[in-house]
N, C-alpha and C positions, 0 to 999 in steps of 0.2 A: 184138862182143859182141851187133850187132846180131841180134836171132830175124827169122825168116821165115818168110814163107804162102805157101800157092798162092793163085794167081788166078780167079775166076767169071767168069761171064760177066758184062758192064758194067761193066766194073773192078774190083768188089768183090770181094773177099777173102776164101776160106773165113774164117767167123764171126765175119767182122768188118760195121760197118755199115756201110748204104748209103751212106749220108750221115758227114762229121764234123766233129767241133767242136773247133778246137785254141786254149789260151790260151798267151800267151809271156810265162815268167815272167823278171825276172833284172835287172842294177842297167843305170846305162845305161853307154854306149858298146859295150855288149856283141853290140850288130849284129841287137835281134831285128826290127826293123820289114824290114830288109833281109830278114834270115832270113822273114819273112811273107812277102816280097813273091817268094821264091827256092820254098817254098813253093807259092805258088799258081798260080807259070809269069805271072805279072805283074805289073806295076809300081804297084801300088797303095791300098800306102799310105804315107804321107811320111815318109822319113829324112833323116839330114842324118848327113855326116861330124865333124861340131862335136863335141866334145867333152860341150856341155849336151845333155837331148836334144829331140828334138822331139816327143815324145809326151809329154805335158801332162794330156792324157784317154786315155780305152780308142779304140784304132781299132779298127773290123772292118772286113773283106770278105768278100766269097767266090766262088768262080769254082769250075766244071767243069774236075778235075781228071783224065785219063783214064775217063772217063766218068761220073764222081760227084764230089759238089758238095759241097765242103769252105770251111769257114770258120774264118778264123784272127782272132783275136782278139789285137794288139796293149797291152801292158800300159805306164803310166807308170813309168818306170825305176825303182830302187830309190836312192839317194844323187841323184837328178835334182837340180838345181839349181834350177830353178821351180818344185820340189811337193815340199812343205813332204808330214814324217809323217802330217800334220790332213788333209790333202787325198789322199792316195796311199790310203792305206786304203779309204777311202767310191767313188774313182776304181778300185780292183780288185775291188772286193763287185760293180761296175755290170758287169762283164766276165762273170759270171756272167749277170747277164740279157741280158745282148748275145748270148749264146751261147744262150739257151734251149732246150731246158728242162736245158742243163750242159754242161759241158765234156765228151769221151770224153778226152783229155787234154790235160796240161801238160806243157808240156816246158821244164825248168831249164834258159836257155841258158845259158854262159859260155865265156869267149874261151879259148881255148890263149894260156897262159902261164903262167908259173911262180906256181899260185897265190896270189893273195896276202889280205891280213886284209878288202880290201874285198869278193873273191868270199866267204871265207868268212860275213861279215859279209848279205850278200844271199840267203843258202842258209839263214840263223835268220831273217828275217825272214818270209824266202817260206810256212816253215814255221808262224813267229808266226801268219800269215795265214791259212792255207789247214787249220792242222793235221798229225798225222803221217800221217795217212788220203789224206793229196792223193797221199800216197807210190805207193799202189797204184794213179792215173791218170800217174803222172810217165812222162818217161824222159828223158835229160842227153843237151842236145845243143851240141857246140862247135862253134863258128864260130869266124876266122883259122886254118883248119885250114893256110892254106898257109903258117904258122907253124913245120909238123912240119919236123922234121929230114926227112933223103930217104930216110931207113932207122927213120924211126921211126912206129910206131903211134897210134894215138889207145889202145890198150887198153894197150899200153907206158909212154904217157906219163900214166897215171890210175893203171897199179900201182905209180910212182915217188912218188905221190903218198898219202897214208894219209888223209887228209881226201878227197879225191875218192873214193877207192879206198871206201870206205866210205857213201857219196854212191851212189854208183852199184849198188852192192850194197843198198842201203837202197829202191835205185827198179826190182828185181828185176835188175837186170844189165844194165840197155836204156839203151844208150847208142850215139851217133855223130856224125860231126862231117862240117863243111861247109865252105866259103869263099863267101862272096856273092860275092869278086868275080875271086879266078884261077881256079874251078875250074868257070864258066858254058860254058865249051867242052868236049863230053865229049872223051874221050881214048880212045886204044888205048893197049895194049902195058902195060908194066907200072907204068905210073900209072894206068891204067884207074879204079884206085878211087878218084884222084881230080877224080873230078866229078860237081859237085852233081847230075845229072840220075840218076844209078846211086845217093847217096846218100838221094835225097829216096824213091824207091822203095822202099829198103830200112826207110829211117825210114817210111812209107807199112804195112811192113807190121809194124813193130815194135808199130808205136801200134794196128793189128788185132789180131796175137795178145795184145794187150792191154786189149782187147775182150773176146774171148773168155776170156780169162780171166775180167774181170769180169763174165763172165755179163750182156753187153751194158749195164750199170750204166753209167752217166755219174756223174761228180761235180753235187749239188743244193746247190742255194741252202740248203735246209737242213742240209748239212752242216758249212757257212760259217758258218751260224747258230749251232750248237752249238760254234761253236771262240770264235766271238765269243762266247758265254754263259757260256763256262767260265772264259774269259780275262776277263771281267766279274768273273765271280765270287770268281776268285783276286787279284781288285785290293780288292775290298771286304774280303778276307779281311787281305790286307795292310795296312788304312787300319786296320781294327780293332784289328790287332796292333802298328801303331804308335800308335795311340792310347793303348793300357792301357800299351805301354814311357813313352811319357811323362809319361804323370799318374804309375807309379811311378817314375820320374825325379825330378821337380818332389815328391813328399810325401816324397822322404827327401833 
């Protein structure tokens, strides 16, 4: 399902941005920090194989990849044992500042596994934080691709799960898969697609095509502020309704 684009001189894709700013979103343990390092081609961000998240605050790193500057921001994992919801939202909001003037792409990072309730909840939290409009800038990226059966493509894996299928469709059918542990060495033959080098090129092509579709625009802090304001207004309405309910109940 990944989209492709033709290269121009200097490593820039046709219609794409000379520089790219990418924000990684997902639950704890999805492999976001490792994914950031895979995209950058260097181990620039801290990561851990333990269940608890190393990333309690935003991490950002920049590297030149194929002649272009790429900045990747790794956000705190949803449901991290060391990061409460009160700490999580301000930290994730900082990611917009880290990649000022705003990210070209959000990567919704999900592990390859039978989709559990936590993955569903993580996606809901992402949408609550950034709003449905963020999906215009989103690509679904699966990690742990080695867990796919030999005859299973990521497209078929997603097609077998209605929730994932809807998510990918809402993200413009932008979908990719990598494996940060086992796919680091390029291979030839029938398993050539199971190579991070191949998949990262396709991922960057997809992002460039998305930037073109968005007319070069990126997600801005104003968009985030609009979501926050709408949420606050909704909470105020709920409080008024609850107060009215309790007054009527006690009068009765």
